Structures are given as C-alpha cells and as structure tokens.
N, C-alpha and C positions, 0 to 999 in steps of 0.2 A: 504494500500500500504506500502510495506516495505521501510525501510530507504534507502536501496541500490537503489530501483527503483525510489524513489523520487529524489535521487542524479543524476541518469542518465537522468531523465526527465528535471531536472534543467539545466544540461549541454546541452541537445538538444535544449531547449528553448533559451538559451544564444547564441548558434550557429545560430539558426534561426534569432534571433534579429540582429546578426552581419552580416548576409548574404548580406543585401542590401548595407551595408557600404563596405564590401570586394569586391563587384561587380564593384566598381569604381565610377566615376563621373556620375551624372544623366544628366548633360548638355553638355557632351562631344560630339564631332563630329568625326566620322571616316574619314580617308583621302578621301575615295571614296564618301563621302557625301559633300565635300567641292568644291567650285569654287574659284580660286585665280585670282584676277584682274591682267591683264598685262598692260592695259591702260584704262583710265577712263576720261570722260569729259561730257560737255553739248553743245548742238547745239540749235539753235532757228530757227523755220520755221513756217510760216503761223499762227503767234500768239500763238504758243505753244513752250514750252521747251521740249527738247529731251535729256534724260539721256542715255548715251551709255557706255557700258563696254566691253572690250575684255577680255575674261576669259580663264584661263588654265582649261582644263578638266582633273581632276585627275583620272578619270576612264580610260582615254586613255592609261595611263602608265600601267594599270593593266589588260588590255584587249588584248588577242592575236590578232595581226594584227592592233591594234589601234595606232594612232599617226603616226609620220613620220617614225618610225622604224618598222612598221608592216611587216609581211611576206606576200608574194604574195599568191594569191589563196584563201584569206579569203573572205567569202561572204558579210560580213558587217564590216565596219571600223568605229571605234569611233573617231570623230574629236578631234584633240589635243586642238584646241581653237575654240571658237565661240563667237558671240556677243549677248548681251542682251540689249534690248532697251525698255525704258518706256517714256511716254509723259504725259504732263499735262499743265495746265494753269500757274503753278508756278513750280520752281525747286523741291520743296518738293513733289508735286504730281508726277512729272516725276520720281523721285528717288524711291518713294513708288511703283509706277506702275512697274518699272524695277525689284525691289526686289520680287514682287509677281509673276513675270513670271516664275521663277524657283522654284522648290520644294527643291532644295539644298541650303545649307548655303553658303553665300559669305563671304570669309575671307578677310576683308578690310585692315587688319593690314599691308600687304606689300605695300599698296598704298603710293607712294612718290610724285606723280605729279597729278595735276588736270589740264586738258586741257579745254580750252574754245574756241569755234568756233568764227569766225569773226563776224557773224551776232548776236550771243549771246552777244559778247563783245560790239557791237554797241548798242544793246538793254539795256545793263547794267549788270555788274558783281556783283553788290551789293547783289541782291536777291540770287544768286548762293552761294556766300561765306557765307552769313548769314545762309543759309540752312545747309551748311556743318558744321558750328560750332555747330549746335544742334545735329549732328549725334554722336552716342556713340563711333564710331571708329575714330572720328576726332582727328588730331594732328596739333598743330599750326606750325609745321615744314614742312608741305606739301608745295611743290613748286607750284606756279601758272604760267601757260604759255598760250599764245594765239596761235591759229592756223589760218594761212591764209586759207580761205575756211571753210571746215567743219571738225569736229573731226572724223566723220564717215569715211571720205575719208582717213585720216591719219591712223586710226586704221585698215582699210582694207589692209594696206601695210604689216601687220604682216605676217611673214613666219614661217615655222616650225623650231623649235629649240630655246631654251631659249637664245642662244647667239645672236639671231637676233630679240628678242622681242622688242616691242615698248618701254616699260618702260626702258629696259636696254639701248637701243640705245639713248633714250633721256638723261638718266643719263650720258652716256659716252660723249655725245655732251656737256653736262653742265660741266663735271668734267675734261675731257682730251682734249678738243679742244685746239688748239694752243693758247697761251696766248694773242696773238693779237686779237683774236676773243672775245672781251670783252662782246659782246651781249649774251654770254653763261651764264652770271650771272643771277641766277633765284631767285627772292625774295620769301621768305617763307610767309605763310599766315599772320603771326604776323607782318612782314615788310609791307605788303600791308595795313593793318589797321593803322599802325603807320604813314606811309607816307600819307595816305588819310586824316589823322587828321591835317596835316601841313597846314599852312596858304597859300592859293593861289597856292599850289604846284600841278603839274600834275604827275600822276603815270606812271612809265615806267616799262613795262613787256617784257621779251624776247618772241619772236615769231618764229614759224616754218612754212616752206612751203614745199610742195611736189616738188621733183626734177625730178621724172620720172625714176630715176636710179633703176636698178633691183639687187637683191641679186645674187651672193655674192659680187658684185662690192661695195656695201655699203648701208647704210640705204637710203631709197628712199625719205628722207626728210632732211632738213638742217636748220641751224639757219638763220633767215632772218632779215630784218629791224625790230627794236623793236617797240612794240605797245605803243602809248601814250594815256592815259586815263584821262579824265577830268570829275569830278563828277561821277565816276565809269563807264563812257561810252568811248568806243574807238572813238578817234577823229582824229588821225593822225598816220603816221608811221615815226619813227626817223631812218634815214639812219644808217647803221652799222658803217660807217666811223665816226659818231658823238658820238657813245655810249661811247667810251673809255673816252673822256673828261667829259662826264656827270658823270661817275663813279668816276673819279679823283676828280672833284669839289664837290662831295657829300660824300666824305670820304670813298669810296670803291675802293681803288687803285687796279689795276691789272698790273702785270709785263708786260712790252711792249717793242717792238723794233720800232725804228724810222729810216727811210731812211734820210740821210743827203747829201747835196751837197756842195762842197767847192773846191777851187783850180782846177776847171775844171773836177773834178772826183766825183764819187758817193760812199758813204759809209753807215755805219749804226751803231747805238748805242743801248745798252740794258739798259733800265731804270728799276732799281730794287727797287726803293723807290721814292714815291712822296706824297706830302700833299698839301692841299689848305687852304688858309685863305681868307674868303669872309666877307667883312665889308661894311655895308651901310654908305655912307657919308651923314650925316644929318646936316644941318645948318639953323638956324632960323626957326626951326620946319618944314623944307621942305626937301624932299629926293632929293639930288643933283646928286648922282652917286652911283655905286657899285665899290668897290675896291677889285680886285681879284689878289692874289699872289699865283703862283704855284711854289713850291720848289721841285726840283727833283735831284736825284743822278743817274748817269749813268756810264757805262763802254763801252769802244770802242770795237766794233766787227770788223769793217773794216774801215780803214782810207780812206779819200777821197782826194787823191792827195797831202796831206801834213801830217806831224807828229807834227805840231805846236799845242800845247794844247789849246792855246787861240782861234785860228781859228776853231778848231774842236768843242770846247765848245760853241762858238757863233753859229756855224752851227746847233748844236743839240738843243740849246735853240730856235733858229728860227723855227725849225721843230715843236717843241712843241707849240710855240706861234701861228703858222699858223693854226694848228689843233684846238687849243682852241678857237681862234678867229672865226673860221668857225662854231664851235658849238654854241658859244654865239650869232652869227648872226642868226643861224637857230631859236634859242629860241626867239629872239626879233622879227623876221619876222613872226613867226607863233603864238606868244602869248601864248605858252604853257610852263609854268615854271617848266621844269623838273630839273632845277638846284637848286631849292629851294630858290631863291632870296627873295621871299615873306616871307618865314619863318624867314630869317635873318633880314629883315626889322621889322617884328613883334617883334622879340626878342630884337632888339635894341631900338625900340620906338613903343609901342602899339598905341599911339595916332596918330603917323604919318601913321601907317598901317591902322588905321580906316579911314583915308582920301583917301590914294592912293589905298587901297585894294578894294574899291567899283568898280573901273575900272582898275584892275591890268593888264589885257592884253594890254590895251591902254597905260598905264603908262610904262609898260615894253618895248613897242616898241620904245619909245623915251628916255629911260633911258640910260645915258652914262655909259659905263663899262670900267674902267681903268684896263688893264691886264698887269701884270708883270710876267716874267718867270725867276726864279733863278735856273740855272742848274749847277751842279758840275760834272765834268768829271774825272774819275780815271786817275791818271798820270802815270801808269805803262807803260814804254816803250815810253813815249812821251817827247818832249822838250818844253821849254818855249819860244823858238824863232826860 
C-alpha cells in the first residue's frame, strides 16, 4: 500500500473513531421523550401508599390537533396532561411502580412542591420524606404541603394551559397571597427535618382545600387551616387566624395589617417589622412560667376617631396582644407546641427539660405565659395629645 493510501486510511479511521463523540450525548432525552410533572404527591388508602403525578405531555405540543390549541376535525387528540399512579406497601414501592408505568423519562427537576393527602399525613409523613431524600432528583428546597382530602382530587382540578396549572397556582398562592394570609408560608424539606428535631415541638405545615370554584374564576383550591403534626402524624388543624402569631413567635415574621378600634371608630395599622423574645422563667430548678415579649413597628393606615398617637399606639398594641393571647390559649388547650416553648426550655436548662418534657402537653396546659407587646407607631401626621 502506498504512503498516500495509508494516509487516507488513517484519516478515515480517525473520523470513524470521532463519529460517536460528534453524534452527541448517549444519555440525552429528546423533548418528545420527556414527561414534566405539574403536580406530585402521595395518598394513603386501604393500607397502601399511592404515588400520583400530573404530567405535561410534551408530545401534545408537537402533534397537530393535540392539547388545548388543537384544530377541529382531527380524528385523534393527544392529551396535554394526564396522571400516572403507582401503589405499594411503602412510598418507595409506590414511586417505583409509578415510574414503571410509563416508557418515557420523567423530568423531576421542575418539581417544587410535594403534596401529601390527609389520610397519608395521618398515617405519617416520615416514610414519604425519607423516601424522597434517597431519590436522585431530590432537592432539600422542595416545599411540603398537606391537602384536605386526597391529592388525586386536587390534581384532577388541573385545566388546560400552563397559567392554570396546579404547581403554578400553588406557587402563586404561596408567593403572592395577600400578606395577611400568613398560612401561605411553606416550609422546605430541610425546615421540616430541623423542626422535627426540636424538643417537644409540633410541626406546622400549610394546607389546601378544594373550593369548588371553576376556571377562569380562579384556582379551585385555596389555603386553609394549617396542619399540625406530632411525631410526623397529622393530629390537628390550626385555624388560619392563629398562624400569623405562630410565625411571629418562631422568628418568621410576615408583614401584616391589624384592625384597631378607639374613640368610637375603626381603623387599621400596617406592621412592617416584628420580633419575639421567648424566655423560660426557671427558679429553684423548676419551670415557673414563659416570658414572651413581642416588639413591633407599625405605621397608620386609617385612624380610628382620633389622631392622638398614644391612643392609636395603645389600640394597635391591644390588637396584637389579643391575637397573640388567643394563639397561646389554643396551644395550651390542645397541647401541641407549635410555638417551640419546649425547645426554649431545653436550651435554657436541659435538666429541667428532662423532668417536664416527659409530660410536656400536660405541663404546657398549666404553664403560665406572661405576654408583653411593645409596639411603636410612626408619628407622621399625628399629635401627642
């Protein structure tokens, strides 16, 4: 073989060797091979876990007549979304069963929220969350939310169009709901594990319920009373009217408005900053009380029959005091420490907690709580007398 032919053969062999590399990634997925989750969660029924996902069908956008924007007269319509369901005796089996139903790859990366049905939450969320942490797509920033009833019923409300998708609607409820709706706060998975490790503390998770409304009026579900969990099980519902003060007293302030009454009229203030100091009162090795101080800063929205700053400030402080006292009363009556008082006692004196923590709900019910509210009102346009 001549030198020229040997050179040409070498070039051909090099090109053949490069061909697989030039062809692209071997593990890539084309768009029409993907399923993208819109909503995802777990239900519990008859001794089994059910994993359910509402998925965008990427083939619908590529098929004439597919999805919501299809042309009339097509003989077959590719659905824009559909559900996949799997079941098993544990969440891992349910998730595996669901993944095996479809021959296409599920792109879990957009998943921002995990929904847990009421029955599954009553059975316990620990096994579900532990399963998710072992999934390769898991992110500790995924939000955890509870559903009144079943996840399947909520996902069935999904309508055509990404602007009305379940996941988008849930995120909008969480992010843009009026700031008084403090139940919209959604703990991430790392928050759930951190709070669960606190001494004697009950976990608080936001919850949703179906409203029966139809599009385009709005999402057919809304934020409801928040779920209270003890030892990873749903045990009670905290009224929405109590959630704001739980967040304030546990260091998660949300900007809020308060209605006030004074001088025979009604007004309102905007609280733009608040903090809480919670200290156990321990004497002689005994827990005597909890000392709670709420410090807030507010501005006047509407005066209530007077422009005297002292009167308005006292009225605003009284409104905050009334709501905070109501929240503390709920915690003591039900014995679920969503305020984290037990953790404060443990940090102050582990030996005292070792005694009172053995029957913390009972001790909490009789524990005196001294509440003080220190509110400062902006003085623009007001007088001192």
